[in-house]
DOKOLLO-98095 format. One record per residue (C-alpha): residue number from 1; y, x, z. Coordinates in nm, 2 decimals, decimal comma. Example, Ala and Ser with C-alpha at 12.3 -4.5 7.8 and 13.67 -1.06 7.14 Angstrom:
BEGIN
n = 1	v = -0,45	u = 1,23	w = 0,78
n = 2	v = -0,11	u = 1,37	w = 0,71
This chain:
BEGIN
n = 1	v = 0,00	u = 0,00	w = 0,00
n = 2	v = 0,34	u = 0,14	w = -0,11
n = 3	v = 0,64	u = -0,01	w = 0,05
n = 4	v = 0,95	u = 0,02	w = -0,16
n = 5	v = 1,30	u = 0,02	w = 0,00
n = 6	v = 1,53	u = -0,19	w = -0,22
n = 7	v = 1,84	u = -0,25	w = -0,01
n = 8	v = 2,12	u = -0,02	w = 0,10
n = 9	v = 2,17	u = 0,05	w = 0,47
n = 10	v = 2,18	u = 0,31	w = 0,74
n = 11	v = 1,89	u = 0,55	w = 0,75
n = 12	v = 1,86	u = 0,55	w = 1,14
n = 13	v = 1,90	u = 0,28	w = 1,40
n = 14	v = 2,11	u = 0,30	w = 1,72
n = 15	v = 1,82	u = 0,49	w = 1,89
n = 16	v = 1,80	u = 0,75	w = 1,62
n = 17	v = 1,48	u = 0,62	w = 1,47
n = 18	v = 1,41	u = 0,53	w = 1,10
n = 19	v = 1,51	u = 0,18	w = 1,03
n = 20	v = 1,27	u = 0,15	w = 0,74
n = 21	v = 0,99	u = 0,38	w = 0,62
n = 22	v = 0,90	u = 0,38	w = 0,26
n = 23	v = 1,00	u = 0,51	w = -0,09
n = 24	v = 1,30	u = 0,43	w = -0,31
n = 25	v = 1,40	u = 0,51	w = -0,66
n = 26	v = 1,75	u = 0,62	w = -0,56
n = 27	v = 1,93	u = 0,73	w = -0,25
n = 28	v = 1,99	u = 0,38	w = -0,10
n = 29	v = 1,98	u = 0,47	w = 0,27
n = 30	v = 2,28	u = 0,65	w = 0,42
n = 31	v = 2,21	u = 0,97	w = 0,61
n = 32	v = 2,45	u = 1,08	w = 0,88
n = 33	v = 2,40	u = 1,38	w = 1,11
n = 34	v = 2,60	u = 1,19	w = 1,38
n = 35	v = 2,34	u = 0,91	w = 1,40
n = 36	v = 2,06	u = 1,16	w = 1,51
n = 37	v = 1,97	u = 1,13	w = 1,88
n = 38	v = 1,73	u = 1,43	w = 1,89
n = 39	v = 1,86	u = 1,77	w = 2,02
n = 40	v = 2,07	u = 1,93	w = 1,75
n = 41	v = 1,85	u = 2,24	w = 1,73
n = 42	v = 1,57	u = 2,03	w = 1,58
n = 43	v = 1,78	u = 1,92	w = 1,28
n = 44	v = 1,68	u = 2,07	w = 0,95
n = 45	v = 1,88	u = 2,03	w = 0,63
n = 46	v = 1,85	u = 2,20	w = 0,29
n = 47	v = 1,92	u = 2,19	w = -0,08
n = 48	v = 1,67	u = 2,36	w = -0,31
n = 49	v = 1,71	u = 2,39	w = -0,69
n = 50	v = 1,46	u = 2,52	w = -0,94
n = 51	v = 1,57	u = 2,59	w = -1,29
n = 52	v = 1,32	u = 2,71	w = -1,56
n = 53	v = 1,20	u = 2,72	w = -1,91
n = 54	v = 0,85	u = 2,84	w = -2,02
n = 55	v = 0,95	u = 3,20	w = -1,99
n = 56	v = 1,15	u = 3,25	w = -1,67
n = 57	v = 1,30	u = 3,06	w = -1,38
n = 58	v = 1,54	u = 3,08	w = -1,09
n = 59	v = 1,51	u = 2,92	w = -0,75
n = 60	v = 1,81	u = 2,88	w = -0,51
n = 61	v = 1,81	u = 2,75	w = -0,16
n = 62	v = 2,08	u = 2,68	w = 0,10
n = 63	v = 1,93	u = 2,57	w = 0,43
n = 64	v = 2,07	u = 2,50	w = 0,78
n = 65	v = 1,78	u = 2,47	w = 1,02
n = 66	v = 2,01	u = 2,47	w = 1,33
n = 67	v = 1,87	u = 2,77	w = 1,51
n = 68	v = 1,89	u = 2,96	w = 1,19
n = 69	v = 2,03	u = 2,93	w = 0,83
n = 70	v = 1,92	u = 3,10	w = 0,52
n = 71	v = 2,03	u = 3,15	w = 0,16
n = 72	v = 1,74	u = 3,23	w = -0,07
n = 73	v = 1,72	u = 3,36	w = -0,43
n = 74	v = 1,40	u = 3,38	w = -0,63
n = 75	v = 1,37	u = 3,52	w = -0,99
n = 76	v = 1,05	u = 3,43	w = -1,17
n = 77	v = 0,92	u = 3,58	w = -1,49
n = 78	v = 0,63	u = 3,38	w = -1,63
n = 79	v = 0,54	u = 3,63	w = -1,91
n = 80	v = 0,50	u = 3,94	w = -1,70
n = 81	v = 0,42	u = 3,77	w = -1,46
n = 82	v = 0,66	u = 3,87	w = -1,19
n = 83	v = 0,86	u = 3,72	w = -0,90
n = 84	v = 1,11	u = 3,86	w = -0,65
n = 85	v = 1,27	u = 3,68	w = -0,36
n = 86	v = 1,54	u = 3,77	w = -0,11
n = 87	v = 1,62	u = 3,53	w = 0,18
n = 88	v = 1,89	u = 3,66	w = 0,41
n = 89	v = 1,89	u = 3,48	w = 0,75
n = 90	v = 2,17	u = 3,40	w = 1,00
n = 91	v = 2,11	u = 3,28	w = 1,35
n = 92	v = 2,24	u = 2,97	w = 1,53
n = 93	v = 2,42	u = 2,79	w = 1,24
n = 94	v = 2,38	u = 2,46	w = 1,43
n = 95	v = 2,52	u = 2,25	w = 1,14
n = 96	v = 2,81	u = 2,48	w = 1,07
n = 97	v = 2,72	u = 2,49	w = 0,70
n = 98	v = 2,83	u = 2,13	w = 0,68
n = 99	v = 2,58	u = 2,03	w = 0,41
n = 100	v = 2,67	u = 1,71	w = 0,24
n = 101	v = 2,53	u = 1,38	w = 0,37
n = 102	v = 2,44	u = 1,28	w = 0,02
n = 103	v = 2,30	u = 1,45	w = -0,29
n = 104	v = 2,54	u = 1,26	w = -0,51
n = 105	v = 2,86	u = 1,44	w = -0,42
n = 106	v = 3,01	u = 1,74	w = -0,24
n = 107	v = 2,98	u = 2,11	w = -0,20
n = 108	v = 2,69	u = 2,31	w = -0,05
n = 109	v = 2,77	u = 2,67	w = 0,02
n = 110	v = 2,60	u = 2,96	w = 0,20
n = 111	v = 2,72	u = 3,31	w = 0,21
n = 112	v = 2,73	u = 3,64	w = 0,39
n = 113	v = 2,90	u = 3,97	w = 0,33
n = 114	v = 2,70	u = 4,05	w = 0,01
n = 115	v = 2,58	u = 3,71	w = -0,12
n = 116	v = 2,70	u = 3,37	w = -0,21
n = 117	v = 2,52	u = 3,06	w = -0,32
n = 118	v = 2,73	u = 2,75	w = -0,41
n = 119	v = 2,63	u = 2,41	w = -0,54
n = 120	v = 2,90	u = 2,16	w = -0,65
n = 121	v = 2,82	u = 1,80	w = -0,75
n = 122	v = 3,10	u = 1,62	w = -0,93
n = 123	v = 3,14	u = 1,39	w = -1,23
n = 124	v = 2,77	u = 1,37	w = -1,30
n = 125	v = 2,73	u = 1,74	w = -1,32
n = 126	v = 2,57	u = 1,99	w = -1,08
n = 127	v = 2,72	u = 2,33	w = -1,10
n = 128	v = 2,52	u = 2,62	w = -0,94
n = 129	v = 2,66	u = 2,96	w = -0,87
n = 130	v = 2,49	u = 3,26	w = -0,72
n = 131	v = 2,59	u = 3,62	w = -0,65
n = 132	v = 2,38	u = 3,87	w = -0,46
n = 133	v = 2,49	u = 4,24	w = -0,44
n = 134	v = 2,15	u = 4,40	w = -0,40
n = 135	v = 1,88	u = 4,17	w = -0,52
n = 136	v = 1,62	u = 4,43	w = -0,63
n = 137	v = 1,62	u = 4,81	w = -0,65
n = 138	v = 1,99	u = 4,81	w = -0,56
n = 139	v = 2,08	u = 4,59	w = -0,86
n = 140	v = 2,28	u = 4,27	w = -0,83
n = 141	v = 2,19	u = 3,92	w = -0,96
n = 142	v = 2,45	u = 3,67	w = -1,09
n = 143	v = 2,39	u = 3,32	w = -1,21
n = 144	v = 2,59	u = 3,03	w = -1,33
n = 145	v = 2,41	u = 2,71	w = -1,43
n = 146	v = 2,51	u = 2,36	w = -1,51
n = 147	v = 2,26	u = 2,07	w = -1,47
n = 148	v = 2,33	u = 1,75	w = -1,66
n = 149	v = 2,16	u = 1,43	w = -1,79
n = 150	v = 2,03	u = 1,33	w = -1,44
n = 151	v = 1,75	u = 1,07	w = -1,48
n = 152	v = 1,84	u = 0,72	w = -1,37
n = 153	v = 1,55	u = 0,72	w = -1,12
n = 154	v = 1,43	u = 0,98	w = -0,87
n = 155	v = 1,18	u = 1,01	w = -0,58
n = 156	v = 1,33	u = 0,92	w = -0,25
n = 157	v = 1,12	u = 0,88	w = 0,07
n = 158	v = 1,19	u = 0,81	w = 0,44
n = 159	v = 0,90	u = 0,95	w = 0,64
n = 160	v = 0,84	u = 0,91	w = 1,02
n = 161	v = 0,62	u = 1,13	w = 1,23
n = 162	v = 0,35	u = 0,97	w = 1,44
n = 163	v = 0,42	u = 0,96	w = 1,81
n = 164	v = 0,77	u = 1,11	w = 1,76
n = 165	v = 1,00	u = 0,81	w = 1,73
n = 166	v = 1,31	u = 1,02	w = 1,66
n = 167	v = 1,15	u = 1,26	w = 1,42
n = 168	v = 1,19	u = 1,18	w = 1,05
n = 169	v = 1,22	u = 1,34	w = 0,70
n = 170	v = 1,46	u = 1,19	w = 0,44
n = 171	v = 1,40	u = 1,35	w = 0,10
n = 172	v = 1,50	u = 1,31	w = -0,26
n = 173	v = 1,34	u = 1,49	w = -0,55
n = 174	v = 1,54	u = 1,47	w = -0,88
n = 175	v = 1,31	u = 1,59	w = -1,16
n = 176	v = 1,40	u = 1,68	w = -1,52
n = 177	v = 1,77	u = 1,75	w = -1,54
n = 178	v = 1,88	u = 1,95	w = -1,85
n = 179	v = 1,99	u = 2,31	w = -1,76
n = 180	v = 2,24	u = 2,53	w = -1,93
n = 181	v = 2,36	u = 2,87	w = -1,82
n = 182	v = 2,25	u = 3,22	w = -1,76
n = 183	v = 2,11	u = 3,47	w = -1,50
n = 184	v = 2,22	u = 3,83	w = -1,52
n = 185	v = 1,98	u = 4,07	w = -1,35
n = 186	v = 1,85	u = 4,43	w = -1,42
n = 187	v = 2,07	u = 4,48	w = -1,72
n = 188	v = 1,94	u = 4,17	w = -1,89
n = 189	v = 2,07	u = 3,82	w = -1,95
n = 190	v = 1,84	u = 3,53	w = -1,92
n = 191	v = 1,97	u = 3,22	w = -2,10
n = 192	v = 1,89	u = 2,86	w = -2,01
n = 193	v = 1,94	u = 2,62	w = -2,31
n = 194	v = 1,94	u = 2,24	w = -2,26
n = 195	v = 1,69	u = 2,21	w = -2,54
n = 196	v = 1,41	u = 2,38	w = -2,35
n = 197	v = 1,54	u = 2,44	w = -1,99
n = 198	v = 1,52	u = 2,20	w = -1,69
n = 199	v = 1,63	u = 2,18	w = -1,33
n = 200	v = 1,50	u = 1,99	w = -1,03
n = 201	v = 1,65	u = 1,93	w = -0,69
n = 202	v = 1,47	u = 1,91	w = -0,35
n = 203	v = 1,72	u = 1,75	w = -0,11
n = 204	v = 1,60	u = 1,73	w = 0,25
n = 205	v = 1,74	u = 1,61	w = 0,58
n = 206	v = 1,56	u = 1,54	w = 0,90
n = 207	v = 1,42	u = 1,61	w = 1,24
n = 208	v = 1,08	u = 1,78	w = 1,21
n = 209	v = 0,79	u = 1,83	w = 1,45
n = 210	v = 0,70	u = 2,19	w = 1,54
n = 211	v = 0,38	u = 2,25	w = 1,34
n = 212	v = 0,34	u = 2,12	w = 0,98
n = 213	v = 0,15	u = 2,19	w = 0,66
n = 214	v = 0,28	u = 2,04	w = 0,34
n = 215	v = 0,15	u = 2,03	w = -0,02
n = 216	v = 0,41	u = 1,99	w = -0,29
n = 217	v = 0,39	u = 2,01	w = -0,67
n = 218	v = 0,63	u = 1,94	w = -0,95
n = 219	v = 0,65	u = 1,98	w = -1,32
n = 220	v = 0,91	u = 1,90	w = -1,59
n = 221	v = 0,96	u = 1,93	w = -1,96
n = 222	v = 0,92	u = 1,73	w = -2,28
n = 223	v = 0,61	u = 1,55	w = -2,41
n = 224	v = 0,64	u = 1,45	w = -2,78
n = 225	v = 1,02	u = 1,50	w = -2,74
n = 226	v = 1,05	u = 1,27	w = -2,44
n = 227	v = 1,15	u = 1,38	w = -2,09
n = 228	v = 0,85	u = 1,39	w = -1,86
n = 229	v = 0,80	u = 1,50	w = -1,50
n = 230	v = 0,57	u = 1,49	w = -1,19
n = 231	v = 0,64	u = 1,50	w = -0,82
n = 232	v = 0,33	u = 1,53	w = -0,60
n = 233	v = 0,30	u = 1,58	w = -0,23
n = 234	v = 0,13	u = 1,51	w = 0,10
n = 235	v = 0,03	u = 1,67	w = 0,42
n = 236	v = 0,29	u = 1,59	w = 0,69
n = 237	v = 0,43	u = 1,29	w = 0,87
n = 238	v = 0,31	u = 0,93	w = 0,88
n = 239	v = 0,28	u = 0,83	w = 0,52
n = 240	v = 0,12	u = 0,49	w = 0,58
n = 241	v = 0,43	u = 0,32	w = 0,43
n = 242	v = 0,44	u = 0,53	w = 0,11
n = 243	v = 0,37	u = 0,86	w = -0,05
n = 244	v = 0,60	u = 1,07	w = -0,25
n = 245	v = 0,38	u = 1,08	w = -0,57
n = 246	v = 0,56	u = 0,98	w = -0,89
n = 247	v = 0,54	u = 1,02	w = -1,26
n = 248	v = 0,87	u = 1,03	w = -1,45
n = 249	v = 0,89	u = 0,93	w = -1,82
n = 250	v = 1,21	u = 0,87	w = -2,01
n = 251	v = 1,41	u = 0,87	w = -1,69
n = 252	v = 1,20	u = 0,60	w = -1,51
n = 253	v = 0,97	u = 0,65	w = -1,21
n = 254	v = 0,61	u = 0,53	w = -1,20
n = 255	v = 0,46	u = 0,52	w = -0,86
n = 256	v = 0,13	u = 0,68	w = -0,76
n = 257	v = -0,06	u = 0,62	w = -0,44
n = 258	v = -0,25	u = 0,92	w = -0,29
n = 259	v = -0,33	u = 1,25	w = -0,45
n = 260	v = -0,51	u = 1,57	w = -0,36
n = 261	v = -0,48	u = 1,93	w = -0,46
n = 262	v = -0,82	u = 2,07	w = -0,54
n = 263	v = -0,74	u = 2,42	w = -0,43
n = 264	v = -1,04	u = 2,65	w = -0,50
n = 265	v = -1,21	u = 2,83	w = -0,21
n = 266	v = -1,35	u = 3,18	w = -0,21
n = 267	v = -1,50	u = 3,36	w = 0,10
n = 268	v = -1,39	u = 3,06	w = 0,31
n = 269	v = -1,02	u = 3,11	w = 0,21
n = 270	v = -0,79	u = 2,94	w = -0,04
n = 271	v = -0,82	u = 3,10	w = -0,38
n = 272	v = -0,48	u = 3,02	w = -0,51
n = 273	v = -0,50	u = 3,20	w = -0,84
n = 274	v = -0,82	u = 3,03	w = -0,97
n = 275	v = -0,79	u = 2,70	w = -1,16
n = 276	v = -0,71	u = 2,39	w = -0,95
n = 277	v = -0,81	u = 2,02	w = -1,00
n = 278	v = -0,55	u = 1,76	w = -0,91
n = 279	v = -0,62	u = 1,39	w = -0,90
n = 280	v = -0,53	u = 1,06	w = -0,74
n = 281	v = -0,73	u = 0,79	w = -0,57
n = 282	v = -0,67	u = 0,52	w = -0,84
n = 283	v = -0,78	u = 0,71	w = -1,15
n = 284	v = -0,43	u = 0,75	w = -1,29
n = 285	v = -0,39	u = 1,12	w = -1,26
n = 286	v = -0,63	u = 1,38	w = -1,38
n = 287	v = -0,49	u = 1,74	w = -1,41
n = 288	v = -0,61	u = 2,09	w = -1,45
n = 289	v = -0,37	u = 2,34	w = -1,31
n = 290	v = -0,39	u = 2,70	w = -1,44
n = 291	v = -0,20	u = 2,95	w = -1,22
n = 292	v = 0,03	u = 3,21	w = -1,36
n = 293	v = 0,18	u = 3,37	w = -1,05
n = 294	v = 0,18	u = 3,31	w = -0,67
n = 295	v = 0,52	u = 3,34	w = -0,51
n = 296	v = 0,38	u = 3,42	w = -0,17
n = 297	v = 0,58	u = 3,49	w = 0,15
n = 298	v = 0,47	u = 3,52	w = 0,51
n = 299	v = 0,67	u = 3,57	w = 0,83
n = 300	v = 0,53	u = 3,57	w = 1,18
n = 301	v = 0,76	u = 3,59	w = 1,48
n = 302	v = 0,49	u = 3,43	w = 1,71
n = 303	v = 0,69	u = 3,12	w = 1,80
n = 304	v = 0,82	u = 3,10	w = 1,45
n = 305	v = 0,59	u = 3,13	w = 1,16
n = 306	v = 0,59	u = 3,05	w = 0,79
n = 307	v = 0,30	u = 3,11	w = 0,54
n = 308	v = 0,40	u = 3,00	w = 0,19
n = 309	v = 0,22	u = 3,00	w = -0,14
n = 310	v = 0,42	u = 2,85	w = -0,43
n = 311	v = 0,19	u = 2,89	w = -0,73
n = 312	v = 0,35	u = 2,85	w = -1,07
n = 313	v = 0,13	u = 2,76	w = -1,37
n = 314	v = 0,06	u = 2,51	w = -1,64
n = 315	v = -0,07	u = 2,15	w = -1,60
n = 316	v = -0,29	u = 1,99	w = -1,86
n = 317	v = -0,47	u = 1,65	w = -1,85
n = 318	v = -0,34	u = 1,29	w = -1,84
n = 319	v = -0,12	u = 1,05	w = -1,64
n = 320	v = -0,11	u = 0,67	w = -1,66
n = 321	v = 0,22	u = 0,49	w = -1,63
n = 322	v = 0,27	u = 0,16	w = -1,44
n = 323	v = 0,21	u = -0,04	w = -1,76
n = 324	v = -0,12	u = 0,13	w = -1,83
n = 325	v = 0,02	u = 0,37	w = -2,10
n = 326	v = -0,17	u = 0,70	w = -2,09
n = 327	v = 0,03	u = 1,02	w = -2,14
n = 328	v = -0,16	u = 1,33	w = -2,25
n = 329	v = -0,03	u = 1,65	w = -2,09
n = 330	v = -0,07	u = 1,99	w = -2,24
n = 331	v = 0,05	u = 2,32	w = -2,08
n = 332	v = 0,34	u = 2,16	w = -1,89
n = 333	v = 0,50	u = 2,43	w = -1,67
n = 334	v = 0,54	u = 2,36	w = -1,30
n = 335	v = 0,41	u = 2,46	w = -0,96
n = 336	v = 0,19	u = 2,35	w = -0,67
n = 337	v = 0,23	u = 2,49	w = -0,32
n = 338	v = 0,08	u = 2,50	w = 0,02
n = 339	v = 0,32	u = 2,58	w = 0,31
n = 340	v = 0,24	u = 2,61	w = 0,68
n = 341	v = 0,53	u = 2,63	w = 0,92
n = 342	v = 0,58	u = 2,67	w = 1,30
n = 343	v = 0,95	u = 2,60	w = 1,32
């Protein structure tokens, strides 16, 4: 059973709990940090953009997790393959980054002495700017990108956490925007053209529990000249009301129920670089996922821990829309990830 939120309103009630759990196709519920009744050090807010074509990509994050903030830059080369990530951390931000309460407007900015990431949303465009003095081998990275043609529908979900009345996650995933711009790095320029380059946004606001594992995957591109995308995820929170699984075709969202990542196992461990099988519980999604690179990162400070595997690769198979139309998918670039956090 998938409960769809259809009316506008406040996200939280007077006690700081979700008023309505479920999914929506746009950002109907209004988030306000002032409505949260949990301790401020539990609030986590972030904007994450991924921009790519079939050859290379760039991921940019600005996050304010209260006790710490970070700005993160990842450059991805799918031909080599190669990836490199730098994520400077600052302590005790406690909301000082003033991230916007909506994804539809405002400025998100994170910076330190040597790096700046800035996102500006205005007049239907998303302008992304990044400068990092010493990204790799002492060389700087610069990027300026504009995202346009935002689809009319997106994935929005309000997720509670079982037995934690004031814990919640409010999330929007916008998949399949057109990207134009460039990244300058290592003496080379990497050009994003709107004919073959796409951008997605992961906009998250919430109060999380301490230990979580999430699975998330997304893909975007053209199928027979029409925009197509996927958002797939599970693993945390109480998702009885709805999942975040959606197919996007020609700007419209088609809701899926439950999915699973068939991550291969080898020697009793996840074998991320072998081929995966991804499917749903209703026979509408049947995908083979062939990995290209694993953007892995692990930090362990005892009380704080993060173990991330964001695996980029190509999806092939089929997806069935709400009206029964079957879409054949061949070598669609995207990623699937498994992330464990103590935070």
